[in-house]
C-alpha positions, 0 to 999 in steps of 0.5 A, a space after each residue: 513275555 513268551 517268544 512263540 516258536 513257529 515250525 512249518 514243514 519240519 522233520 523233528 523226528 527223534 527229538 527230545 523235549 523236556 519241561 516244555 510249556 505248550 499251553 495255548 499252542 496250536 498244532 495241525 497235521 502232526 505225526 506223533 506215531 511211536 512218540 512217547 509222552 509222560 506227565 502230560 497236562 491236557 486240561 482244557 485241550 481240544 483234540 480232533 481228527 485223531 487216529 489212535 490205533 495201537 496207542 496206549 494210554 496209562 495213568 490218566 486222570 481228570 485232575 489229581 490234586 485239583 478240582 476234577 473236571 469231567 472229560 468229554 468224548 465226542 464222535 469216537 470209534 472205539 472198535 477193537 479198543 480195551 480199557 483196563 482198570 479205568 474210572 469213567 465217573 463224570 465222563 460224557 460219551 456222545 455219538 460214539 460207536 461202542 461195538 468192539 469196546 471192552 472194559 476189563 474184558 467185558 463188552 460195553 454193549 453187553 453192559 449197556 444192555 444189562 443195565 437197560 434190562 435191569 433199569 427198564 
């Protein structure tokens, strides 16, 4: 049986966590700026109210070795974001502001316009 840890108004900056199971945990008002995470499992996680300006995400997948599950992005603002070498097969993006978003250097709004024109 797990023994839940409750941390309230505590500065744990520059801490190190190795092999930590946080499944079912809840966090609110957390500052992860300049933090580094590797081998993160976010299957089924819900993330909201995120400021990811300047963040870098790499080697992301939707379930390598497991049945793939589509990722859903809701009400996201992607201005000045760039995706390189990404696969969005099965991803759902709704209510997103795509101005300024590029994938492999091409503006997404241009890709959508070309698609609509050719499939119109």
